[in-house]
Every structure is written in structure tokens, then in C-alpha cells.
N, C-alpha and C positions, 0 to 999 in steps of 0.2 A: 504495502498500499505507499509506504514512505517513499518508497524509490518511483513510482507512477507520480507522486505529489513533484518530487522534483526535479522531472520532467516535464509536467503540465504546468511548474512555476515557470519554468524555462522557455516554454512555447509559447503562454500566454502572458509572459511577461508585463507586456503594454498596458493589457485588458487588466491585469490585477492591480499593479498600480494606479489604475486608473478609477476603478471600482474601490480601493482604499482610500483615494484622498478624494473622489467624489463625498464617499459616506463623511469622511473625518469634515470637510467643507459644510457640510448640510446640518451636521451637529453643532458647529460652531457658529454659523448664521439663526439656526431656527430652533435647536433643542435647549428645554431650560436649564436653567444652572441647580446644583445642590442649595445653593446660597437662595432660592426662590421658592422651593419645593420642599428643600429638608426642614426638620425640624431641631432645635436646639433645649426646650424643657424637657426635661428629663422625667416628670409625670406624664408625657404625651407617650412614654414608651411601654408604662405600666399594662399588665396584664385585666383585663376584665374580672371586675370581682375584686380590687385592691379597695384598700380603706379609704385609702383619700381619694381614689374613683368614687367610690360611691356617695363618700361627701360632696363631688364636684356633682354628682348628676343629681343629689337630691337637692339641690342649692339651688339648681338649675330647673328644678318640679314645680319648689315651693316659695323661691324669691327671686321669678325670671327678671324682675328687671335689675338684679344684679349680679346677674349671669355677664361677667364682662367677658369677651375674648383672652385680655389681658389686662396686668394694673398698672401703675405706676406710682412711686411715692415722693412727691417735692418736698427735699426739707430745704426749709426756710431759716437760716441760721445769721447769728450777730453775735459775736465773741463778747460782745459787753453788755446784751441782752436788747433784749426786742424795744424797740423804741414806739413812739407812735407813728412813727413815720414808716418800719416797717409792716407796722399792723394795715398801716395803710394801704401800702404795696402789696399785702398778701389779702388782704381785701379785695381788694381790685380785681385781683388775680383767679382766686374763691369765682365771683362775680362773672368774669372774663370767660372762665370754664363753663359754668354753670349757662352762660348765652351760647356757647358756641354749640351745647347740645350734640344730639346721637348724629347727626347729619355730619357736624364734622368730625366723629367717631368716637367722640366724650362722651358714654356712657351716662357716669355716673361719679359725683364730687361730693368727696366726704370733708369737710374742713370743722373747723370752729365756728365758721360763719353760717353753715347750712347745719348742725349738728350739734348746736352746745353743750349739752346732757356729755359729749365725749371730749369735752376740753381736755380732762386729766391727762388720758392718752394723747393726745395729740399735740400737747406742748409739754415740754419739758418742765421739771419741778425747778429748775434754776433761770426759767426764762429765757431761755438762748435760743432754744431750738422748737419749730413748729414744723406740723405735717398735713400737707392736702395731699389723702389719696383720689385716683383717678382710675375708674373705671374705662379702657377701650375696648373699644369697637373696631375691629381691625378692618370687617367689611371686606374679606375673605382674603387680603392680603396680610402684611405683618403692620406693625404697631411705627414701624419708620416715620410714616407721614406726618402722624398724631404726634407723634414725639419733636417731631422738625419744627410743628406749628408752634408745640407751647414753648419751646428754648428757642425761637423767634418771639414771639412775647415777652420770656422773661431777660432776654439781650437787650430789646427796645424800652423796657420799662423799670428793669430792675436800675437806679440811675446812682444810688447811695456805696460809696466806697466801702463803708463798714460792713451791709448785707452779702452774704454768699446765698447762690440759691443753688442746688444739683440736682438731675434728676436720675432718679435711684428706684429700687426696688423692681417687680420681675421684668416689666418693660424697659425698665431702663438697664438692666443687667443683661437681660438677653440683645441690648443693641449695642451695647458695647463689647459683647460678646460676636457678632454679627462682624463688625466694624475689625474687630480681632480677626477673627478667622480668612478673609478678605486680605489683610497685609498678611498672614501668615501663610495662605496660598502663593501669592506674588513672591513673599521672599523663598518659601521652598522651593518653589518651579526653580526660579532662577537658581539660587546654590546649588539645587539637584544636577540640574543641564551642568553647570561649570563643572562642578565633581565630576561626574560622568564623563562629559569630554575629557578631562586633562586624565583621568585612568586610563580611559580608551586609548588615547592619544600614547600615555606611556606604554601602552602594552601592546599597538599596534605600529604607531608612528609615522599614521598613512593616515591624511583628511579623510577620504577617500572611504576607506575601512571604519572609521570613526561615522562620518555619515550614513552609511547603512543602517549600523543599530540604533542611533541616533533618532533616524527621518521615523523607523520602523515603530521603536516604541512611543516617539512622539504623536504617531498616529492613534497608535493603540488606547493612548492617554485621553488624547480629544474625542474618539467616539465611547469609549467607555463612561467617559462623563459624562457626553449626553446621553447615553443609551440610562445611566443611574439619575439623569435629570428627569427623562419620560419613567423611569419606574414610580419616583417621587409625585411626578402629576397625576399619575395615574392611582393613586390613593398610597401608597405602599411607605409609612415611617421611616423615612432613611436620617441618618443621623447628619446634620450640616458637616460635619469637621470629616466626615467620609472624604472630601474633598482633599484634604492633605492627606490620607490613610492610602489612598489611589495613588499618588502622586509619587509619591517612594514607594509603594509595593509595585508599582506597574514598572520604574525605572531600576529601581532592584531587579525583581525578579526578569523583568522582561530584558536587561540586560544582560545576564545571567545566560539566560537562554539563545540571546544572540551572539554573545561570547562563544560557545561551544560550538553555533552554527559556522559562523564567520571561520574560527578558529579552524576548525576542520577542511572546509571549505578551501583553505591558504595550501594546507596539506595535500589535498585531495587532488587539486591544479599540479602538482607536480609528479602525481599517480600515473593523472590519465590524458590524451594524446587528445582530448576536447574539453571545452567546457559544460558542455552539456552531460557528459558523463560523468566529472567531478560534483558538477551538483549534485545530480542522481545519485552517485553512491555517498555524499554529506548527508542528505537528506533520509536517503537509506538507512545510514549507520547511524546519524546522531537525533532523526526525528523520534526516533522510539523512546529514547534517552531523555529527551527534554520532554515528551508527551509524558511518561510515566514519572517526571518530575515534577510539571506542571499538574499532574493530577491529585499527586500526593499531597500538594496547598490546596489544592480546590477539596479536597475531602476532608482535609486538617480545619477548612475556614468554612466549611459545610456541614460542620458539626456544631457551630452557631446556633443553624438554620432552629435548633432544637429548643434553643432559650427561650424561659416564657417574657425575659424581659426583650420589649420588642427591637431597643437599640441594636442588644448583641446580634439578636433573631436577622434583621435587614442588614448590619453589617456584615452577620457571614455571606447571604445572598450578594450582596455590593460588591464584595470583594472576589469573591469567586466566581463571579462575573464577569468582572475585570481584569482577574488572573486567565481565562479561556476566552476573552477576547485577546488578550496578549501572544496568548497559546499559539492561536488564528494567524495572529499576524508573522509572528515568528517562522510558523511553519510557510507561511505565504508568500507576505511582501518581501521578508526578509532575502528568501533566495531568487525572487521575479528582481529587487533590483541588484542581490548579488549579478545575476544573468545580465543585467542591465549594463552593469561598468565593466564586467569581463574582463580581459587581461588588466584594466587599471583598478582593480579593485583594491591592490596592495600599492598604487604608486605612491610616491615614489621607488619605491623599492620593495625586497619580497622578503624581507627580514622575518625568520619564524622562530619567536621567542616562545612563544603559546604554543602555536600546533603545535610540537614535540611532545609538551607536555600534556596536551589531550588527548593523543592518540598514544598508538604503540608505541612511539620512541621512548627509551627513555633519556630524561634527564639528566646529564650524566654533572650532578653536584654533589661536591664532598659533604655541602653540610644536608641534602637530602639522606644520601647515603648515610650520614653519622645518625640522622633522625631514626631510618631506616632498622642498623644494627642497633642501637640502643634499644628500641622497641618491642626487635624481637630475643634479643639477647637477656633482656634483665624484665622483662613484662611485667614479673607479681610487682618487683619493685617500681618501676615507672607507675603501674595503673592503682598501688598503695596510696604511693606521692602524689599523685594527682586527686584520688579521690579524697583523700586527707585534705590537702589543699581547698578544693571546691566544698569541702565541708565546713571549712572556718565561717564562709557565709551565712552559714543558716544560723547563727545564733543573729544579727541583725532581721532575717528572714522571720522568725519566730517572734521578733517583738516588732515586727511590722505595725504602722500606725496607717489606717486607712482613712482617708480623707473622702469625704461628699460635699466639700464646700467647691459651690458655683463660684464666688467671690476671689478666690483664692485663683481661679483661672485668669482672674484679670491682672493686671498693673496695677499698682496703688493710685497711679494718679489719671486711672480713669474715674470718670463723674460719678458715676453709680459707687463705686467703692470709695470714694473720698465721700460721698455723701451719707453710706453706710457706717462708714468710722465715725462721722459728726454723731451723726446718732445711740452709736455705739459708747459714745462717750457720755453723752447726756441724758438718755433714756436705758431704762429697764432693755438689754441686750434683745430681749424677746419680740418688744415692740415693733420689729422691724418689719417681721414678719410671724405675724401671732398665725396660734392654728384654729382652725374653727369646728367648734363639736353642734353637730345639727342632728335637731331630736323632734322624732315624730311623734305625734302622742295617739292614743286610742281613740280615736274616732270623736275626741271633746277639744272645747275652745281652749287652748293655751292663754287667752286671758282670764280665765275662771281663776277663782281664788287658791281653789285646792292646787290647780295644776302651777299658779304663778308660785306657792307655797313648795313644790315640787320641786321646781326651778332653785329655790335658795338653798336647798336640801343639797341637789346635787351643784350648785356653785361652792358648797361649803366643802364638800367631797372632794372635788377637785380641786380645790384650794390646798387640800390639805396634802398632797400628791407631793411628795419630795422633788424639787425642780421647779414649781408654778410657781408662778411671781404674782401672776392675779390670774382672774377669771371676771370676765364682762358680759354682765346677763342684763335683762330688762328690770330685772330686779336690784341690781346693784353695777350701773353703768362705770362705775368710777375702777369696777376692779375688787374691794377692797373687802368683799362680800357680805358690804354691810347695805340694810334694805334702804331703798331711796324711799325719801317721804312719803312722794308724792301718789305712788300706788298701795300705798296702807292706808287704812280707813283712819286711825290715831294721828295719821301724819297730813291726811288731807283734812280733819277735821280742824285741828290744830291752823291749818293756812288759811280755811275759810276766816277762822273766829278770829285772824289777823288782818286778813280781807274785810271784815263786817268791821272790826273798830277802827279801819283805817275810813273807811266809807262814812261812816257816823261822828266821826273825831272832831269834825267843826260845829257839830248839833247845838254844844253849847255856848257859841257867839252867834250860828247861825241857824232858828229853829227849823227853817222850811229845808235844812240840809237832811232832816233825817223822812224828807217825802221827796228829795230828788231823784229823775230819773234813773242814775248811777245805784242810789240806796234801793229802788223794785227791784231794779237788773240783778241786785246783789241777793234778793229774798228770795227772788223768782231761782233763781240759781241754786238757793240753798234748799225750796220746797222740791226742785228736780233731783239735786244729789239726794235729798233723803227718802224721796220717792223710789230709787236705783237700790238705795242703800237695803230699804227694807224689801225688795223685791229679792234682794239678791242673799241678804241673810234675815229669810224669814220671823226669827228665832227674837229680833230686837223689836219687831213690831209690837210686841207684849210689854217693852222693855217702858218704865213710866217717864225717863228722861226721853224717849223717841215719841210717845204717846204727847206731853208734855210740848214738845218741839212742834211738832205737826199742828196741834190744839193751835200755839200761839199764831202760826205760820198763818193757818185758814184765818184766825179772828184779825186778825193785822190786814188781811185782803180782803174779807167781808168789810170792817171799818172804812178803809181806804175807798172800797167800793160807792159807798153811802152816804160819803160826805163832799163838800165841792170846795176844796181847800182855797180856790181864787176870790170866793165871797165870804170866806170865813172872817168873824174879826178877830183881838187880838184875845181877847179872853177865852172864846173857842178853841183860838191856836194854840195856846199856851196849856190847854186843860186837856186837849187832845197828843201834846208832845209831854206831858207828863204819863198821857196812859200808854204811849207807845216806849218811853224808858222805861216803863215799868215791863210793858211786853220784852223788848231787846233786853234789860237785865236778866229777867227770868229764862231767854230762848239762848242767852250765853250761857248760864247756868247750865240750861240741858245739854246743850254740846256738850261743855265739859264734863258732864255727868257721864254723856255718850265715852266719850274719849276712854273714861276710867272704865265704863264695862268694855268696851275693846281690848284694853289693855288687858281685860283680866280674861277674856278670851283666844288670846293668843296673838293682836294685832294681824287679823288677817288684811290678804293683799285685797285690794280693790280695784278694779281700772271702770269707772264709772265715763260714760261717755256726754255726761253734762259737765266735767269739766275739761273735756278736750278745747273747748273752747277760750277756759280761761289759764288755760295752761298747754300751747302748741308745740311746746316743747315736749309734753309726755305724750301728743299723735306723734313726733318724729320718733323718739325713745323707741315706744311699741313699733312702729313698721321697720325700725333696722336689728331688732331682734326676733319680732315674731310676722310668719308669714300671713299675707293677707284672708287669705281662709281660718290662720288660728290653727294650722293642723301641725306647724311645726316649729320649731324657734332654734334660733342660735347663741351659743357662748364663743366666746371669742378667750381664748387663751394662750397667755404668755408666760415665756420661759424665762428663766435665771440663765440659761446657758443660751449658747452661740447657738440659732436655730438648724446650723447645719452640723453641729457637730454630734457624736456619737452618744455623749450623756444625755443631747437634748431629744435626742431621739428613743434612747432607752425610757426618757419622762414620758413622752409621747405613749410608749408603749404603754406605762403605769398608767397615763389616763385613759389610754381605750380599755386596761380592765376594767377600772374602777366603773368607768361605762357601762361596761358589758357585766356588771357585777351578779351573780348567779339569779340572785332574788328577786332584782328588777325593781321597776316603779310602777306606782297605781296607776299614773297619769301618760306616761311616757313608755313608748315600745322600744325598746334599746337595742332588740335583734333589727329593727330599720332604721338604728341610727349611727354616724358615722365620724370620725375626728378626721378634718382636713386641713390643706393648709402646706405649705413647703418641709416644714420639719417630717411630716406625716407621709408624704409622698417621697421623701430620702426613706423615711423607714421600711416603707414599701419596697423599695429597691435594694436596700440591704438586704432584705428577706428571699425577695424573687432573688438576688444574686449567688446567697449560701445553697441555697438548690439548682440555680442553673450552673454554677462552676462545679458544681461533683458529677452533674449531667454531662454536660459539657466535656470534664476529662474524659470520663467513659467513654461518650461517642467517640471522641476524636483519636485518642486512644487506639479502639479496635478498629476502627478506619484505617490507620494510618499501619496499623499492624497488618488486615488485610491485602493492602497493596506492596509493604514489603514484603509480606510471604509469598505473593503471586509474583513478584518481581523476583524475588531472590531463591525461588524455589524450595523456603525452609521455614522452620518455625523458630530454630533458636537463634538464631541473627536477628530478626525480628525483635525478640523479647530481649537480648540486652542491648541494642541498637536504641530500642524507647525506653528503657530502663536508665541507658544513661541521658539521653537527652533530656528526660524528665527531673531527672538528680541537678543536670547542670541548671535546667530551669530557676531550680531552688537556689543556686547558687547567683545566677542573674539577678532573683529579684532580691535576694539579700544584699549584694552590693549593690544595686539599684537606691533601696531602700535606704541603706546607709548613707550613699552621696545625697539622695534629695533632701533627708531627716536633717542628717550629723553636719553633714559639710553645708548643702546649702541653706538650710534652716528651714526649709519649705515645712507645711502642717502637716504632710504622709504622703501616701501612694495614691493618687486619684483611684477610686474605686472600681472603674473600669479598667485600669492598664494592668492587673496583674491576670486576667481571663483572656484579656486580647496578645497581652506577651506569650503565656503560655498555647496559645492557640498558632501564634505565628514561631513561634520557638520548636514547637512538636512539627509544625509542617517544612519547615526552611531546614529547621535541624535535619529531619528525615531525609529532605531533598540531598543534601549536600553526604550526607550517609550511604545515602544508594551510590551517588557518584565512586564513592572508595569503597564501597564492601561490592559492588559490580564488579569494580576491577581487580579484587582482589580471587573474585571466582572466577573471570576470565583468565586470570594468570594460573588458577588453582587446576584447568583444564591438562596442563602439563609441567604442572611446577608441587613441589612439595608446599605445603601451605606456608611455612617459613620463608621459602622463597617468593612465592607470590605475594605475601604481605608487603616483601621488602622493596618485589617492582613496581607493587599498587602505590607504593610512597611515593618512589622516584617519579611516576611517571603521570603520577595524579596528582597530589599534595599542591604543587605549584599551582595549577588549573584554578583547585579550589582555593586556594589561598588569592588568587586573583579576584574571582568571583565573591568572595567573603569580603573582600575589600571591598569589593563596589557596593556588595550588597549592605555591608556595614555601615560605609560611607553616608549612601543615599538615608536609610533612616537617621544618622548622626545629622545630617542636614536638618530635621526637625526639631535640633536646638537652639535653631534661631525665633522659633514660633514661641510670640508673644502668647500663647494659651496654655498653661502649664501641663493639661493632658496630654498634648501636643508633643512638649517638649521632655515629659516622664516617659511616653511610649517610645519615643524615637532614643532616646537616650538607652532604656531598658532592653527593647530590641540589638540595638548595635552590638552593646553590651553582652547580650546572649550569642549574636552572630560571629563577634569573633574570638567568646571562648570556643565557641562550637568549632570554628576554622583553625585556631590557632594552640588551642589545647583537645579537644575531644579527637577532631578528625584527623590530628596529627600523632598526637600523643596516644590518649586514651582507647578509642576505637580499634586502634592497630594491634597496642598489647590484648587489649580481652579478647578478640578475634586471634591472636594466637596462643591464649590461652586455653582457648576451646578446641584450639587446633581443628581437624576436618569436621569435630563434632559442631563444628558452624553452621553445616549446611543437612543437618539432619532433618527431617526422615531422609530426604529425596536425593542428595547428595552427595552424603559421608562416607559412599563405599567407592566410590569412584573421583572423586575432586581432590586436590591437594597431597597425590600420592607422588614422587618422581618417575617419571617415566621413560623408558629404556629409549 
């Protein structure tokens, strides 16, 4: 098959080149990019049924007006304290946001000006910082357009030298991340291309030989990028940061494939009389090796597709697709270009430094011969020492700290990070990203007295959880757990008494004040309130103080209805005033007695409709925490710890456990309640990844084992190859963890790094082991095992080292990325590739193979391979 492919590529080289170029041009011009269709928010990748996902669904169901696609937090800060000018700006900004409305993508605005009841959570205790939370409707796109509008307003209207305004929160962080990704793609592409060109020039010393693989890889990259863009557009949730991964993976692995192809072609040109025969021989001999190598990587990456966490699931699919496209390009476009350039392929010379290393010719080098003798003569010692050295990094590996911190991905001078740091210094750290508890009722109204009492009970239980700083609820909007006076009966009666006293305070100097419209409206309000009170609490209707209050109101109403104040003389007015003063004194006393009565009844909660007009803030409070249909409530939980920390995640787990307690509640169905928010989402991520890692590890190892077994026709060699590569993985992560946390001072290893590095190391590590073990098996056809190993080392190590330098170098180019996860993956994979290349392949694998001897090929070749032939 591969021989025919070489002839086809040579014969139809112009059509093949035209096809690949045309497809690449189409992708560049019309295909969407991952920055347009990809996802960044980790919550977008959680599986169905996750706690945070369930909370989001409940909010969408019961609080649809608050279901914004994204949200931003504007941090307004003055180091000397917010002055009147700052407050004027903040109020104007809040009013402008409200005026923009949904048509401009601003779905909701929460500030001290729109919801004064939340002042304690929106203004810092030292009065230096104010928060304005903005719900954003992305209208099918992203939040960047809305954020640009907001930032333009701020820059145009913030004229104070002392006032600082930052856009942070989810939308701000995602916007800064997307900017960093764009910068990362551009920088990584430039550095990767330059690095590959330099390494290829060092190997071939021919501009044409450099151009062929570089052009092939570039075309594969452009097409892969377009294909992934279309996958994202079709609804597959792809990680936006994959753009950086496919650059280094395609340029790294693709260069290796092309390197073997071009090097073998260079050798075959000296063995055949025509370029066509040389190309056929090249593709025939090396095509199967490259295909097996690529499918090892594809199968390894495909192991990610079993992950429940969507980021890993689609990442495996995307990267496997990219490698497959790269393989097709290497098998078709690469030989077509070689046929096109023909004898000028290696212009200006025909120096064969790598071709001999990639073929059957021994690269007679004293260094490699020394390595060969060392590993075969002292196999046990070499293997023991290498294992001992690789075991040392397991100390930091077992103490590795995992980071789930999205903010750590960005530089400290990012707008969102600066805003967050200010908030961290002036608020409880959990205020930036509070968690949301959504409670649903058993078909009862959440505004009922019993339900409100149970909300207080739940609030206090959650406040008792270690690590919880405050719990904001309808009964305690300041987060302290203490009941809000305006929603308790005694608090309302006390406030009404104060209002009544204020209304009649001027009656001593102005008798007609007792009969003013304001006073009459006050008594009407009191009558409506007492009627609602009697309806809600029937037992109070037989209480003497209640009966007295109602009787007095009725008497006052009857009296006023039977007189004409305008035509009343002074004596009659004075008598009426005295009568009303008696009524009011008795009425005040009855209300005071009612206060005492309800205190003895436990001071129940009560939300009367009659008071909503008098206290509009109460209506805002209710709409903030209770759904319009009264079937669900929200509680905002802030934590003592950094929202992205594992300590915060442990606290949210305790909150969830407290919420879903065994005995449950009378009014609220905890089975249909959930905890949402950033910390809850990261807790779900951590829980899913713990399961995913084990499943992926098993599937990847089994998949690669099958490929190795079929290729090497052995069961023993694949076992020790995978054992060695897995052991090297632990050493790699140990070195990387030590470097990231102890040397560079980073908060930890990004949560996706261990899984990504594992899959890439197993796939790519097995890839290089295939080259070495395949050559050992080939040499063992007519040589004893020790001699076969020596020959394989001297003939293969040089080209494997060259490939390792290219692959490790391309991943190392990711260190310039401003995104911490990209930096860490690049460093860790580079460390792993270099360990595989310079330690495992050169020293450990040959030593172990020599220890097993002909047993490497059990059960299919141990009796005929590795035996000296006559």
C-alpha cells in the first residue's frame, strides 16, 4: 500500500499540492477560529448533573431575569476613601448602565443605587472600594463588545486622579484570558517556526530540505485549525487554548514524521536510478513506521475522549484529529513536494548526516559506541542507577499542589487581576465570587412565615460551617445571620410606631396635623397592615391588644366620617383633638402590647403587601432573594478563603453536605436544591477529574499496549516499555512541580496539566520507544540480542535525539505564553520528552531490553530472534 502511495504522490504531485494548498486557503479565509467558537469557562465543560450545573439550571428556571450569559464586576477604588465626587461618578455610572438596558447587552445591574439593602456587601468596611455587578447578555457572541462599551464610558468619564476603576469578574477575567491567548498564539507560532527552521537547517543544511517539511507542517496546521473551528461551530465545546497546543504538537510531531521521511528519501536517492523509485522505496519503508507512530499518538489522545470533563473529552478528539491530518500531509504532500523538487531537494549539497542514522548504516561514533557498550555490559547497574535518579523527583511529585486558580493564568498587571487584588485587600476574599445556594420549596410560598423561619435556620446552619464568612439571605441581607427588622412582625410594628409618632409630632402646635392627609394615610396603612396580620396569624385576632387596635381604628374612621372639619369651631376642634389624642394614646399602647405578644410568639417573619409601598427597599430585597412565583429562594454564601483554593472547595463541599442533610426540612426540598458559583464549579471539576484521571490512565495504557503488542509482536516488551514511560512520567511531574512551586513561586500545578502531560508522555514516549525497539527487533533477526541492541543504539539514537530536540523544543516554546497553564504544559512535556530522549531511550530502555534478552519477544519471537546465526 505504502509503495503505491509513493508512486501516486510522485505521479500526481501537482494535483496533490494544489489540493492541500486550496484547502488551506479555504480554511484561512472562511473557517471560524477557536477564539470565536471555543470555550474558556471551566463550568462549560462539566457533565450533566453536576452540582454547579444544577444550580445554574435552577436559577434559569426560577430567576430568569438574572440568567445572564456572563457577568462583570466593576471595582471602584479610592485609596483615601470614596468621596462625594467618587460617589457621583459611581451613581452616574450605575444609572448609565441601567439606561443602556438589554438592547445593549446589559441584562442586570446590582449596585448600592439599585439595591441599597446590599450596601454591606457592595461597599468595603473602610469605604475605599465599591462594587457594581453587571449581568451581560452576549447575544450569541462574547462579552467583549459590551465590555468595550463599558470601558469606553469609564475612560471618558473617570476624570479623577485618585479614583481607580477596574473591570473584573467572570467577563473581565475571560476577556483578559482571550487577549492573552491571542498573544500566546502569535508568540508561540513565531518562536516554534523559528526553532524548527534552525533545527532543520542544522540537520540538513539545505534551504529546500527545510522548506519541504516546514511547508507540509504549515499546511497541516492551517487545515487542522480550520477543521477544529468548524467543529466548534457545530456545537462541540472545544477549549480555546487548544490553538496553542495544536501549534506545538503539529510542528513537533509533524517535523519528526517529515524528518524520517526526508532523511530516508535522501538515502534512497543514492540507491536508485530514478527519483520515482527512490520515492516509492522511501514511502514503502518509512510510511508504515510513521503511520504506526502517529496512530500510537492518536490512540493515546483518543483515550481522553472517555473523560466526563468536556475540556479533556473534546481535547482528545481535537488533537487526535490534528495528528491524523498531519499524518495524511506527511504521507502525501511531503512526498509530492519531494518529487517536485527532485534532484534539487538537498541543494546546494548532499550531506548525509542524518540519513545514515535513520537507515541501516551504522553511524560510527565513539560516543554512541561507548553508550552501547555501557548499557549492554553493565545493564543491571545502569538500570538501577537510572531508576534511582528518576525516583528522586517522586518526593516533590507526592507533595504536588494542584491549582484551580483561573486568575493565576494571567499576569498581575491584567485589569481583572488588579481589580481582584484590590477587592481581596478591602473585602472578605469570598465577596468577589460568592457561591449561590438555590432552595426550592415543597409547593409552598417562600414568603410564608414558616418558610422564612426555615430560611433563617438554614442561614444559621450554613454560617456555622467552618470556612463560611457570611450568608446573605432575604431574612439577613447583611450576611450576619441576624434577622432584618422589616420582615419580622415586631420590627414592622416598631417601625410603624415610629412613623405614626413622626406623623403626629407637630399636633401640639398645629392641631389640624392630627387630621392631615398624611396622618389619615398612615392610619389607613395601619388598618391594612393589621388586617393582613390577622389573616396571616389568626390567633392574634382574639388578643385584646389587637381587638383594641382594630376597634380604635374603626372608631376613628367613623368619627372622621361624621364631621366637617372645615366648618368646625375652635371649641369643637379642641374637643375632637382631645378625643383623638386619647384614641392615639390607646392605639400606641395596643401596638406596644402587640409587640410584646409577638415577641412571646418567637417574633415571626411576615411580608405584608401593605408595607411594600412604604418600604420599596423591601420589595427589592424580596425580588433579589425570592423567585417571582415564590417557589425558590437564593442564598449568597461568601467564604473566608480564596474562591479558587482547594480549602474553599472543601468548604463548599461542607456547605453542600449541610444543605443535603439526612432529615431535610419542612418547607424546602433539598433534593431539588443545589450550590452554584465559581468555587462549586471548580469543586465539580476536581471531583470529575479524580475519576477521569484513573479511567484515562487505564484506557491510554491499554490502547498503547495493544498497538505496541501488534507492532512488536510481543507481550513482554510492551509491558516494560509502558512501565518505563509511566515511571518517567512521575519523575517528569516531580521535576515540574518542584520547578513551578519552589523555584518560580507559582501557586501550584494547573489542574489539567497532570492528565495532559500523562497522555502526551505515554503517547509520544511510546512513539520513540517504537523506533528503538523496532530497530532492535530488526537487528535481532540475524544477531544476538546484545549485539542487536548495540547496533540499534548506534544506528537509531542519533535520529531519535534529533527528533527529541525538535519535539521538546517546540513544546518548550510555550514558555513564552502569558498563560500559566500553557507555560506549565510546555515545560512539563519538554522535560518529559528530554527525559525520554536522553535518559530512557539511550540508557534505560536498552539496559532493560538486554536484561530480558530474547524474552523481550515472548511469546511470538523469543525462540528465533536474538540468536547468533551461522
